[in-house]
BALOBA-1460 file (C-alpha; in Angstrom, 3 decimals):
// residues 128
<rec num="1" residu="x" x="3.462" y="-12.701" z="10.712"/>
<rec num="2" residu="x" x="4.606" y="-10.382" z="13.490"/>
<rec num="3" residu="x" x="2.009" y="-8.512" z="15.526"/>
<rec num="4" residu="x" x="3.012" y="-5.070" z="14.191"/>
<rec num="5" residu="x" x="2.208" y="-6.221" z="10.654"/>
<rec num="6" residu="x" x="-1.066" y="-7.833" z="11.743"/>
<rec num="7" residu="x" x="-1.964" y="-4.492" z="13.334"/>
<rec num="8" residu="x" x="-1.093" y="-2.695" z="10.072"/>
<rec num="9" residu="x" x="-3.447" y="-4.994" z="8.136"/>
<rec num="10" residu="x" x="-6.193" y="-4.341" z="10.667"/>
<rec num="11" residu="x" x="-5.611" y="-0.578" z="10.413"/>
<rec num="12" residu="x" x="-6.075" y="-0.759" z="6.627"/>
<rec num="13" residu="x" x="-9.239" y="-2.837" z="7.124"/>
<rec num="14" residu="x" x="-10.641" y="-0.342" z="9.635"/>
<rec num="15" residu="x" x="-9.865" y="2.502" z="7.238"/>
<rec num="16" residu="x" x="-11.811" y="1.036" z="4.327"/>
<rec num="17" residu="x" x="-14.625" y="-0.120" z="6.605"/>
<rec num="18" residu="x" x="-15.007" y="3.468" z="7.791"/>
<rec num="19" residu="x" x="-14.663" y="5.068" z="4.351"/>
<rec num="20" residu="x" x="-16.077" y="2.451" z="1.949"/>
<rec num="21" residu="x" x="-18.215" y="3.953" z="-0.772"/>
<rec num="22" residu="x" x="-18.849" y="1.763" z="-3.838"/>
<rec num="23" residu="x" x="-17.123" y="3.167" z="-6.910"/>
<rec num="24" residu="x" x="-15.299" y="5.834" z="-4.922"/>
<rec num="25" residu="x" x="-13.411" y="4.197" z="-2.065"/>
<rec num="26" residu="x" x="-12.979" y="0.451" z="-2.627"/>
<rec num="27" residu="x" x="-9.467" y="-0.083" z="-1.231"/>
<rec num="28" residu="x" x="-7.802" y="1.106" z="1.950"/>
<rec num="29" residu="x" x="-4.083" y="1.200" z="2.668"/>
<rec num="30" residu="x" x="-1.869" y="1.640" z="5.682"/>
<rec num="31" residu="x" x="1.850" y="2.150" z="5.918"/>
<rec num="32" residu="x" x="4.358" y="2.281" z="8.717"/>
<rec num="33" residu="x" x="7.443" y="4.418" z="8.261"/>
<rec num="34" residu="x" x="10.967" y="3.690" z="9.401"/>
<rec num="35" residu="x" x="10.257" y="6.102" z="12.276"/>
<rec num="36" residu="x" x="7.348" y="3.878" z="13.385"/>
<rec num="37" residu="x" x="4.533" y="6.272" z="12.463"/>
<rec num="38" residu="x" x="1.469" y="4.868" z="10.702"/>
<rec num="39" residu="x" x="-0.621" y="6.551" z="8.025"/>
<rec num="40" residu="x" x="-3.797" y="5.543" z="6.188"/>
<rec num="41" residu="x" x="-5.423" y="6.337" z="2.868"/>
<rec num="42" residu="x" x="-8.172" y="5.161" z="0.542"/>
<rec num="43" residu="x" x="-8.506" y="4.605" z="-3.173"/>
<rec num="44" residu="x" x="-10.030" y="7.579" z="-4.985"/>
<rec num="45" residu="x" x="-12.358" y="6.217" z="-7.645"/>
<rec num="46" residu="x" x="-13.950" y="8.320" z="-10.344"/>
<rec num="47" residu="x" x="-16.449" y="7.898" z="-13.158"/>
<rec num="48" residu="x" x="-13.447" y="7.982" z="-15.507"/>
<rec num="49" residu="x" x="-11.366" y="4.978" z="-14.443"/>
<rec num="50" residu="x" x="-8.113" y="6.250" z="-15.910"/>
<rec num="51" residu="x" x="-7.879" y="9.051" z="-13.379"/>
<rec num="52" residu="x" x="-8.520" y="6.961" z="-10.275"/>
<rec num="53" residu="x" x="-5.788" y="7.117" z="-7.640"/>
<rec num="54" residu="x" x="-4.717" y="3.985" z="-5.767"/>
<rec num="55" residu="x" x="-4.870" y="3.816" z="-1.973"/>
<rec num="56" residu="x" x="-1.123" y="3.160" z="-1.808"/>
<rec num="57" residu="x" x="-0.409" y="6.417" z="-3.654"/>
<rec num="58" residu="x" x="-2.786" y="8.322" z="-1.376"/>
<rec num="59" residu="x" x="-1.262" y="6.971" z="1.843"/>
<rec num="60" residu="x" x="2.237" y="7.685" z="0.559"/>
<rec num="61" residu="x" x="1.178" y="11.257" z="-0.229"/>
<rec num="62" residu="x" x="-0.126" y="11.643" z="3.329"/>
<rec num="63" residu="x" x="3.222" y="10.422" z="4.700"/>
<rec num="64" residu="x" x="5.159" y="12.725" z="2.362"/>
<rec num="65" residu="x" x="3.052" y="15.709" z="3.442"/>
<rec num="66" residu="x" x="3.888" y="14.828" z="7.040"/>
<rec num="67" residu="x" x="7.599" y="14.784" z="6.223"/>
<rec num="68" residu="x" x="7.904" y="11.073" z="7.000"/>
<rec num="69" residu="x" x="8.038" y="9.105" z="3.756"/>
<rec num="70" residu="x" x="10.608" y="6.356" z="4.396"/>
<rec num="71" residu="x" x="8.339" y="3.296" z="4.151"/>
<rec num="72" residu="x" x="9.069" y="0.320" z="6.374"/>
<rec num="73" residu="x" x="5.917" y="-1.682" z="5.521"/>
<rec num="74" residu="x" x="2.790" y="-1.028" z="3.454"/>
<rec num="75" residu="x" x="-0.427" y="-2.969" z="2.877"/>
<rec num="76" residu="x" x="-3.640" y="-2.495" z="0.875"/>
<rec num="77" residu="x" x="-6.975" y="-4.229" z="1.420"/>
<rec num="78" residu="x" x="-10.204" y="-4.385" z="-0.528"/>
<rec num="79" residu="x" x="-13.485" y="-3.368" z="1.082"/>
<rec num="80" residu="x" x="-14.118" y="-7.038" z="1.930"/>
<rec num="81" residu="x" x="-10.888" y="-7.099" z="3.957"/>
<rec num="82" residu="x" x="-8.841" y="-9.116" z="1.470"/>
<rec num="83" residu="x" x="-5.181" y="-8.132" z="1.228"/>
<rec num="84" residu="x" x="-4.323" y="-7.094" z="-2.340"/>
<rec num="85" residu="x" x="-0.937" y="-6.505" z="-3.975"/>
<rec num="86" residu="x" x="0.008" y="-3.074" z="-5.298"/>
<rec num="87" residu="x" x="-0.486" y="-2.479" z="-9.013"/>
<rec num="88" residu="x" x="2.546" y="-1.951" z="-11.223"/>
<rec num="89" residu="x" x="2.443" y="1.835" z="-10.959"/>
<rec num="90" residu="x" x="2.251" y="1.678" z="-7.163"/>
<rec num="91" residu="x" x="5.140" y="-0.800" z="-7.057"/>
<rec num="92" residu="x" x="7.227" y="1.748" z="-8.971"/>
<rec num="93" residu="x" x="6.090" y="4.567" z="-6.679"/>
<rec num="94" residu="x" x="6.843" y="2.616" z="-3.501"/>
<rec num="95" residu="x" x="10.257" y="1.587" z="-4.821"/>
<rec num="96" residu="x" x="11.136" y="5.118" z="-5.902"/>
<rec num="97" residu="x" x="10.407" y="6.512" z="-2.438"/>
<rec num="98" residu="x" x="11.679" y="3.544" z="-0.402"/>
<rec num="99" residu="x" x="13.637" y="0.875" z="-2.274"/>
<rec num="100" residu="x" x="13.927" y="-1.107" z="0.961"/>
<rec num="101" residu="x" x="10.191" y="-1.085" z="1.702"/>
<rec num="102" residu="x" x="8.364" y="-4.267" z="2.577"/>
<rec num="103" residu="x" x="4.903" y="-5.049" z="1.214"/>
<rec num="104" residu="x" x="2.320" y="-7.319" z="2.783"/>
<rec num="105" residu="x" x="0.815" y="-9.448" z="-0.004"/>
<rec num="106" residu="x" x="-1.779" y="-12.203" z="-0.123"/>
<rec num="107" residu="x" x="-0.665" y="-15.799" z="-0.280"/>
<rec num="108" residu="x" x="-4.069" y="-17.420" z="-0.063"/>
<rec num="109" residu="x" x="-5.234" y="-18.050" z="2.550"/>
<rec num="110" residu="x" x="-2.364" y="-16.456" z="4.472"/>
<rec num="111" residu="x" x="-0.380" y="-13.300" z="3.855"/>
<rec num="112" residu="x" x="3.361" y="-12.835" z="3.570"/>
<rec num="113" residu="x" x="5.921" y="-10.059" z="3.585"/>
<rec num="114" residu="x" x="7.889" y="-9.262" z="0.409"/>
<rec num="115" residu="x" x="10.591" y="-6.737" z="-0.331"/>
<rec num="116" residu="x" x="9.349" y="-4.221" z="-2.912"/>
<rec num="117" residu="x" x="12.373" y="-5.130" z="-5.038"/>
<rec num="118" residu="x" x="11.034" y="-8.701" z="-5.299"/>
<rec num="119" residu="x" x="7.819" y="-7.307" z="-6.783"/>
<rec num="120" residu="x" x="9.784" y="-5.353" z="-9.419"/>
<rec num="121" residu="x" x="12.094" y="-7.812" z="-11.140"/>
<rec num="122" residu="x" x="14.942" y="-6.199" z="-13.076"/>
<rec num="123" residu="x" x="14.339" y="-2.763" z="-11.543"/>
<rec num="124" residu="x" x="17.494" y="-0.774" z="-12.114"/>
<rec num="125" residu="x" x="19.012" y="-3.324" z="-14.497"/>
<rec num="126" residu="x" x="20.525" y="-1.879" z="-17.620"/>
<rec num="127" residu="x" x="19.015" y="-2.981" z="-20.900"/>
<rec num="128" residu="x" x="21.937" y="-1.752" z="-22.982"/>
C-alpha cells in the first residue's frame, strides 16, 4: 500500500481516537479528493439506531461543503483502529458522487484498495 494511503488510514485512526465516544462516535473516516485535499468525519450515533449517520457520509458532506467532493480515496476505521468497509448505503453515496473513487478495505490482516464500482456489482446495469 502506498504511503499516501497509509497516511489516510492513520488520519482516520487519529480522528476517531480524538473523537471516540461510545454510542455516539464509533467510526472515523478520512477521504482524499482528486485535488489532494484531505477531510475527516465521524459516525453520528443516536439512541435511535435508524437515524445514525455513517462516518463516510459525514466526511463526504464536509468535502461537499468545501466545494471539493471528487473522491480519490476514502477509508473508515472503527474506534479500535480496524479498517471497515462502507455499508451499502455509503457505497451508493460514494459511487453517486465519485464513480471512480477508490476505497481502502480490510483484507485481514492487511488492507487493500478497491474501486467503488467493484463494491457495487451491477450498478448501472439495466434490469429490463
